[in-house]
C-alpha positions as CSV (number, residue, x, y, z in Angstrom):
1,M,17.7,-15.3,30.1
2,A,14.7,-16.4,31.7
3,M,11.8,-17.9,29.5
4,L,8.1,-16.7,29.4
5,P,5.5,-19.4,29.8
6,D,4.1,-19.9,26.1
7,R,0.4,-20.0,26.7
8,L,0.0,-19.3,22.8
9,P,0.4,-22.1,20.3
10,A,3.5,-22.0,18.4
11,V,3.1,-21.0,15.1
12,S,5.9,-21.8,12.2
13,A,8.2,-19.4,10.9
14,R,7.1,-20.1,7.6
15,R,3.3,-20.0,8.4
16,G,4.0,-17.2,10.4
17,L,6.0,-15.3,8.0
18,L,3.2,-16.1,4.8
19,A,0.6,-14.4,7.4
20,L,2.4,-11.2,7.4
21,S,3.2,-11.0,3.7
22,P,0.3,-9.3,3.0
23,V,1.7,-5.9,5.1
24,A,4.7,-6.4,3.5
25,V,2.8,-6.5,0.1
26,F,1.2,-3.1,0.7
27,L,4.3,-1.8,1.8
28,C,5.9,-2.4,-1.4
29,L,3.3,-1.4,-3.4
30,Y,2.4,1.7,-2.2
31,L,5.2,3.1,0.2
32,V,8.3,2.2,-1.7
33,V,6.4,3.0,-5.1
34,S,5.5,6.2,-3.9
35,I,9.0,7.0,-2.5
36,A,10.9,5.5,-5.5
37,I,8.7,7.8,-8.1
38,G,8.8,10.9,-6.0
39,D,5.3,11.1,-5.7
40,F,2.2,10.1,-3.3
41,Y,-0.6,11.0,-5.3
42,K,0.0,8.8,-8.3
43,M,0.1,5.4,-6.4
44,P,-3.7,5.0,-5.2
45,L,-3.9,3.5,-1.7
46,S,-6.8,1.6,-2.6
47,V,-4.3,-0.5,-5.9
48,A,-2.0,-1.1,-2.7
49,L,-4.6,-2.2,-0.6
50,L,-6.4,-4.5,-2.9
51,A,-3.4,-6.0,-4.1
52,A,-2.2,-7.2,-0.4
53,S,-6.1,-8.0,0.0
54,V,-5.9,-10.5,-2.5
55,W,-2.3,-11.7,-1.9
56,A,-3.6,-12.8,1.9
57,V,-6.7,-15.0,0.7
58,V,-4.6,-16.5,-1.8
59,T,-2.2,-17.6,1.0
60,Y,-4.6,-18.1,3.6
61,T,-3.9,-21.7,2.7
62,R,-4.7,-23.3,6.1
63,G,-8.4,-21.3,5.9
64,G,-10.6,-23.7,3.9
65,G,-11.7,-23.3,-0.1
66,L,-12.2,-19.6,-1.5
67,V,-15.3,-19.1,-0.6
68,E,-14.1,-19.8,2.8
69,R,-11.2,-17.7,2.9
70,I,-13.5,-15.1,1.4
71,E,-15.9,-15.1,4.3
72,T,-13.0,-14.6,7.2
73,F,-12.3,-11.8,5.3
74,S,-15.5,-10.6,4.9
75,R,-16.1,-10.8,8.7
76,S,-13.2,-8.6,9.0
77,A,-14.5,-6.1,6.8
78,G,-18.3,-6.2,8.0
79,H,-17.2,-6.0,11.9
80,S,-19.5,-3.8,14.0
81,N,-16.7,-1.3,14.5
82,I,-15.5,-0.7,10.9
83,L,-19.4,-0.2,10.2
84,Y,-19.9,2.5,13.1
85,M,-16.3,4.0,11.6
86,I,-17.8,4.1,7.9
87,W,-21.5,6.0,9.6
88,I,-18.9,8.2,11.4
89,F,-17.1,8.4,7.5
90,I,-20.8,9.2,5.7
91,L,-22.3,11.7,8.4
92,A,-18.6,13.9,8.3
93,G,-18.7,13.8,4.6
94,A,-22.4,15.1,4.4
95,F,-21.9,17.1,6.9
96,A,-18.3,19.2,5.6
97,S,-19.7,19.6,2.6
98,V,-23.1,21.4,3.5
99,A,-21.1,23.8,5.7
100,K,-18.7,24.4,3.4
101,E,-21.7,24.8,0.5
102,I,-23.4,27.1,3.1
103,G,-20.6,29.3,4.0
104,S,-20.2,28.3,7.3
105,I,-15.9,27.0,7.5
106,D,-15.5,30.6,5.6
107,A,-17.0,32.3,8.1
108,T,-14.9,30.3,10.7
109,V,-11.5,31.1,9.4
110,N,-12.9,34.5,8.8
111,F,-13.7,35.1,12.6
112,T,-10.2,33.3,13.3
113,L,-7.9,35.3,11.6
114,R,-9.7,38.6,12.6
115,F,-8.7,37.7,16.1
116,F,-5.7,36.0,16.1
117,P,-2.5,37.1,14.6
118,S,-1.3,35.1,11.7
119,Q,1.7,33.8,13.6
120,F,-0.2,32.0,16.0
121,I,-2.7,30.5,13.8
122,V,-0.6,27.2,13.6
123,P,0.7,27.0,17.1
124,G,-3.5,28.0,18.0
125,L,-4.3,25.2,16.0
126,F,-1.9,22.5,17.7
127,V,-3.2,23.3,20.6
128,A,-7.4,23.7,19.5
129,A,-6.1,19.8,18.5
130,C,-5.0,18.8,21.8
131,F,-7.9,20.8,23.7
132,I,-10.6,19.3,22.3
133,S,-9.0,15.6,21.9
134,L,-8.9,15.6,25.2
135,S,-11.9,16.6,26.1
136,I,-13.8,14.4,24.1
137,G,-11.3,11.5,24.5
138,T,-11.3,10.4,20.6
139,S,-9.1,11.3,17.8
140,V,-11.5,11.0,15.3
141,G,-13.9,13.6,16.4
142,T,-11.6,16.0,16.4
143,V,-10.2,15.5,13.2
144,V,-14.0,15.9,12.1
145,A,-13.9,19.1,13.5
146,L,-10.8,20.7,12.5
147,T,-10.1,19.4,9.5
148,P,-12.3,21.4,7.3
149,L,-11.0,24.2,9.0
150,A,-7.6,23.5,8.3
151,V,-8.1,23.2,4.8
152,E,-9.2,26.5,4.4
153,M,-6.7,28.2,7.1
154,A,-3.9,26.6,4.8
155,D,-5.5,27.9,1.6
156,A,-6.3,31.5,3.1
157,S,-2.5,32.0,4.3
158,G,-1.0,29.8,1.2
159,A,0.8,27.2,3.4
160,S,1.0,24.1,2.6
161,L,-1.7,21.9,3.2
162,P,-0.4,18.2,4.3
163,F,1.2,20.5,7.2
164,Y,-1.9,21.9,8.6
165,V,-3.7,18.4,8.2
166,A,-0.5,17.2,10.3
167,V,-0.8,19.5,13.0
168,V,-4.7,18.6,13.6
169,L,-3.3,14.8,14.0
170,G,-0.7,15.4,15.9
171,G,-2.6,17.1,18.5
172,A,-5.9,14.5,18.5
173,F,-3.7,12.1,18.7
174,F,-2.2,13.8,21.7
175,G,-5.3,14.4,23.5
176,D,-6.3,10.4,22.9
177,N,-3.3,9.3,24.7
178,M,-3.7,12.0,27.3
179,S,-7.6,11.9,27.7
180,F,-9.7,9.8,30.9
181,I,-12.5,8.9,28.1
182,S,-10.4,7.9,25.6
183,D,-11.2,4.0,24.7
184,T,-7.2,3.4,24.4
185,T,-6.9,5.1,28.1
186,I,-9.7,2.4,29.4
187,A,-8.0,-0.5,27.5
188,A,-4.7,-0.2,28.8
189,T,-5.2,0.5,31.9
190,R,-8.1,-2.0,32.7
191,S,-5.4,-4.8,30.9
192,Q,-2.6,-3.5,33.6
193,G,-5.1,-3.5,36.5
194,C,-4.4,0.1,37.5
195,Q,-6.4,3.4,37.4
196,M,-7.0,6.0,35.1
197,A,-5.2,8.5,37.2
198,D,-1.9,7.2,37.8
199,K,-1.4,6.2,34.0
200,F,-2.4,10.2,33.2
201,K,0.3,11.0,35.9
202,A,2.7,8.4,34.2
203,N,2.6,9.8,30.2
204,L,2.7,13.1,31.7
205,W,6.2,12.4,31.9
206,I,6.7,11.4,28.1
207,C,3.5,13.1,26.5
208,L,4.0,16.6,27.2
209,P,7.5,16.8,27.0
210,A,6.9,15.8,22.9
211,A,3.8,18.3,22.7
212,V,5.6,20.9,24.3
213,V,8.6,20.6,21.9
214,T,6.6,20.3,18.9
215,L,4.3,23.4,20.1
216,I,7.9,25.5,20.1
217,V,8.7,24.1,16.6
218,Y,5.2,25.6,15.5
219,V,6.3,28.8,17.3
220,F,9.4,29.5,15.6
221,M,8.0,27.6,12.2
222,S,5.3,30.6,12.8
223,L,7.7,33.3,13.4
224,G,7.5,36.0,10.3
225,T,4.3,34.5,8.9
226,P,2.7,37.4,7.1
227,E,-0.4,39.0,8.1
228,V,-3.4,37.3,6.0
229,K,-5.9,39.7,4.4
230,V,-9.5,38.9,5.4
231,A,-12.4,39.2,3.5
232,D,-15.3,41.5,5.2
233,G,-19.1,40.8,4.7
234,A,-18.6,37.0,6.4
235,N,-22.0,36.4,8.2
236,P,-20.7,35.3,12.1
237,V,-24.2,33.5,12.6
238,M,-22.7,31.1,9.9
239,I,-20.2,29.6,12.8
240,L,-23.1,28.3,14.4
241,P,-22.7,24.4,13.1
242,Y,-18.6,24.4,13.9
243,I,-19.9,25.6,17.7
244,V,-22.6,23.4,18.1
245,V,-20.0,20.4,17.1
246,L,-17.0,21.7,19.3
247,V,-19.0,22.2,22.2
248,T,-21.3,18.5,21.9
249,A,-18.0,17.2,21.2
250,I,-16.1,18.5,24.6
251,M,-19.5,17.6,26.1
252,G,-18.8,14.4,25.3
253,V,-21.7,13.4,23.2
254,N,-21.4,10.6,20.7
255,V,-19.3,11.7,17.6
256,T,-22.4,10.7,15.7
257,V,-25.0,12.3,17.3
258,V,-22.4,15.4,17.2
259,L,-22.4,14.8,13.4
260,S,-25.8,15.2,13.3
261,L,-26.6,17.7,15.4
262,G,-24.0,19.8,13.3
263,L,-25.5,18.6,10.1
264,A,-29.2,19.6,11.2
265,C,-28.0,22.7,12.2
266,A,-26.1,23.9,8.2
267,I,-29.5,22.4,7.0
268,I,-31.6,24.4,8.8
269,L,-29.2,27.9,8.6
270,G,-29.2,26.9,4.6
271,L,-33.1,27.1,4.4
272,M,-32.8,30.4,6.3
273,Q,-30.1,31.7,3.8
274,G,-32.6,30.9,1.1
275,S,-31.3,27.4,-0.6
276,E,-33.6,25.0,-1.5
277,I,-33.9,21.7,0.5
278,I,-33.2,19.8,-2.5
279,T,-30.0,21.7,-3.1
280,L,-28.9,21.0,0.2
281,F,-29.6,17.5,-0.3
282,G,-27.2,17.8,-3.2
283,Y,-25.0,19.0,-1.3
284,M,-25.2,15.8,1.2
285,G,-24.7,13.7,-2.2
286,A,-21.3,14.7,-2.9
287,G,-20.3,14.7,0.6
288,I,-21.3,11.8,1.2
289,D,-19.7,10.6,-2.5
290,S,-16.1,11.9,-2.0
291,M,-16.4,9.7,1.3
292,G,-16.1,6.6,-0.9
293,D,-12.6,5.8,-1.8
294,L,-12.3,6.5,1.9
295,I,-14.7,3.5,3.0
296,I,-13.3,1.1,-0.3
297,V,-9.9,1.3,1.9
298,T,-11.6,1.0,5.3
299,L,-13.1,-2.3,4.0
300,L,-10.0,-3.4,2.3
301,A,-7.5,-2.8,5.5
302,A,-9.9,-4.1,8.0
303,G,-10.6,-7.8,5.7
304,M,-7.1,-7.8,5.0
305,L,-5.9,-7.4,8.4
306,G,-8.6,-9.5,9.6
307,V,-7.0,-12.4,7.6
308,I,-3.7,-11.8,8.5
309,K,-5.0,-12.5,11.9
310,A,-6.9,-15.4,11.6
311,A,-3.9,-17.0,9.6
312,G,-1.6,-16.6,12.5
313,G,0.2,-13.7,12.1
314,I,-0.8,-11.4,15.0
315,Q,-0.1,-15.0,16.9
316,Y,3.2,-15.1,15.4
317,L,4.6,-11.9,16.3
318,L,3.5,-12.2,20.0
319,H,6.0,-15.7,20.1
320,I,8.4,-14.3,18.7
321,L,9.1,-11.2,20.5
322,T,8.3,-12.9,23.7
323,R,10.5,-15.6,23.3
324,R,13.3,-13.8,25.1
325,V,13.1,-11.1,27.3
326,S,16.2,-10.0,29.8
327,G,16.1,-7.1,32.0
328,L,13.6,-3.9,32.8
329,R,14.9,-2.5,30.1
330,G,14.5,-5.3,27.8
331,A,10.9,-6.1,29.2
332,Q,9.7,-2.4,28.6
333,A,11.4,-2.2,24.8
334,C,9.8,-5.9,24.6
335,I,6.1,-3.8,25.7
336,A,6.2,-1.3,23.7
337,L,7.5,-3.2,19.9
338,L,4.6,-6.0,20.9
339,V,1.6,-3.2,21.0
340,A,4.0,-1.2,17.8
341,L,3.8,-4.2,15.5
342,V,0.2,-5.6,16.5
343,N,-0.9,-2.0,15.5
344,L,1.1,-1.9,12.2
345,C,-1.1,-5.3,11.2
346,T,-4.6,-4.1,13.3
347,A,-4.4,-0.3,11.9
348,N,-6.3,0.1,15.6
349,N,-4.6,1.3,18.5
350,T,-7.5,-0.1,20.7
351,V,-7.9,-3.4,19.7
352,A,-3.4,-3.7,19.8
353,I,-3.6,-2.6,23.2
354,I,-6.5,-5.1,23.9
355,T,-4.2,-7.9,21.7
356,V,-1.4,-7.3,23.9
357,G,-2.8,-6.2,26.9
358,G,-2.6,-10.1,28.9
359,I,0.9,-11.4,27.8
360,S,2.1,-7.2,28.2
361,R,1.2,-7.6,32.2
362,E,2.8,-11.3,32.3
363,I,5.8,-9.4,31.1
364,G,5.6,-6.7,33.3
365,E,5.1,-9.0,36.5
366,R,8.1,-11.0,35.5
367,Y,10.6,-8.5,35.7
368,G,9.0,-5.9,37.7
369,V,7.9,-2.9,35.3
370,D,5.3,-0.8,37.4
371,P,2.1,-1.0,35.4
372,R,1.6,2.4,35.0
373,K,4.1,2.4,33.0
374,N,3.0,-0.6,31.1
375,A,0.3,1.2,30.5
376,S,1.5,4.4,29.3
377,L,3.9,2.0,26.9
378,L,1.0,0.7,25.4
379,D,-0.9,3.7,25.1
380,S,1.7,6.0,23.9
381,C,3.6,3.2,21.5
382,S,0.1,2.7,19.9
383,C,-1.0,6.3,19.1
384,I,2.4,6.7,17.7
385,V,2.1,3.9,15.3
386,Q,-2.1,4.5,14.6
387,C,-0.7,8.2,13.8
388,L,2.5,7.5,10.9
389,I,0.6,4.7,9.3
390,P,-1.5,5.8,6.2
391,Y,-4.2,3.6,6.4
392,G,-5.0,4.3,10.3
393,A,-8.5,5.6,10.0
394,Q,-7.9,9.0,11.5
395,T,-5.1,9.6,8.3
396,L,-7.6,8.4,5.9
397,L,-10.4,10.5,7.3
398,A,-8.1,13.9,7.5
399,S,-6.7,12.8,4.0
400,S,-10.2,12.8,2.6
401,L,-11.5,15.4,3.7
402,A,-8.5,17.5,2.9
403,G,-8.6,16.0,-0.6
404,I,-4.6,14.6,-0.3
405,A,-2.8,11.8,-0.2
406,P,-3.2,9.6,2.9
407,A,1.1,9.5,2.4
408,A,1.6,13.7,2.2
409,P,0.9,14.5,5.8
410,F,3.8,11.9,6.9
411,V,6.7,14.4,6.8
412,Y,5.2,16.9,9.0
413,L,4.1,14.7,11.7
414,Y,6.6,16.1,14.6
415,Y,4.2,15.3,17.2
416,P,4.6,11.4,17.2
417,W,8.2,11.4,16.2
418,A,8.9,13.5,19.4
419,L,6.3,11.2,21.4
420,A,8.9,8.4,20.3
421,L,12.1,9.6,20.9
422,M,10.7,10.2,25.0
423,V,9.3,6.4,24.9
424,V,13.4,5.4,24.2
425,L,14.2,7.7,26.2
426,S,11.9,6.5,29.0
427,I,13.2,3.8,28.8
428,V,16.7,4.1,28.8
429,F,16.9,6.1,31.5
430,L,13.9,4.4,33.6
431,F,12.0,7.0,34.0
432,P,9.5,8.3,35.9
433,R,12.2,6.7,38.4
434,R,8.8,6.3,41.1
435,L,7.3,4.0,38.8
436,H,10.5,1.4,38.5
437,H,10.9,-0.7,41.7
438,K,13.6,-3.1,40.6
439,G,16.7,-2.5,38.5
């Protein structure tokens, strides 16, 4: 077996495993405990992350004194990307609350149910999430736009709320993976030195079949769905805030501007209905307050994962997984596993791609993996993990807007599992064939 040149400083097994141990602490406290008691609502995600964060700071012995370790945690929690995400959370909470209170969400759901048969609601929601995310290149923006509607549709039809949230998440990640303007696409193609259009064509063989299978499952699950009674008297003008959000998002406007425009439109409509401005501000405040737990979880997760990286956990993963790579299939499996595990430890698919991009390109060049297939694997596998972890930004935002536990949609996330199966098949059977020059 050939050895890749080790450009990374070696990390001892003891130090590497200790650095990664906060992830194990978190998973044991949250997932294992929740599974053991059979209820994902009783174990607060924030408590599990707090315990794991404390463990990360305590075990980061190379980080200097306690003050220095806490500073490392705080720098990661206060990173500009994290604060930008918090801005989105705040605006999303304010918009969702005002839109709900003035009747925009009810009017939009009423309009949807009036013109679409009940058996097409779930497949239509999945297709809408795929299209919007493909158009705007961000799964977060798609979650913001569609989750409140999914909540009301689930309530109107008496269906499972986590199921509807999972439909939105699956479609959002399909578009995020396939979009030309997605940051994951940009990171994957630039790190592997290939064109976006070529990576898109390679992804079609993996992502499109997974999406089609998922859509077929939703169609069969929706057969025989009883008709939902539609309330009369909904003012169609109240749909305007969501039209503003969807249109500006599809135009590629920054998500913070999209939400600000939607919020401004909702406030204007509220005033036209006779609501007092102080009342509307109260709705905004309630929406912002509802994001409190989400913001705390985001800060704790970012700080903990930052300490893991500083302690050498990511470095250890890269070192272990790239020590021995054998053959074309082994090289692709290594690349897929690398980005998946790093995403598990960073909870950010773009960061995961950037982190392993260089070493993945080196593996590809050594064993004949086409850069287009490399980029496809990096993007697809990072999206799979990001969709499945309960502490990913998209899942946290969707579950917060829906008022459910972050792990609740997990059992209904059909698309990422279908995508994972397609990735495995693409490695085992080496397709697309035109991307493999060496056996």
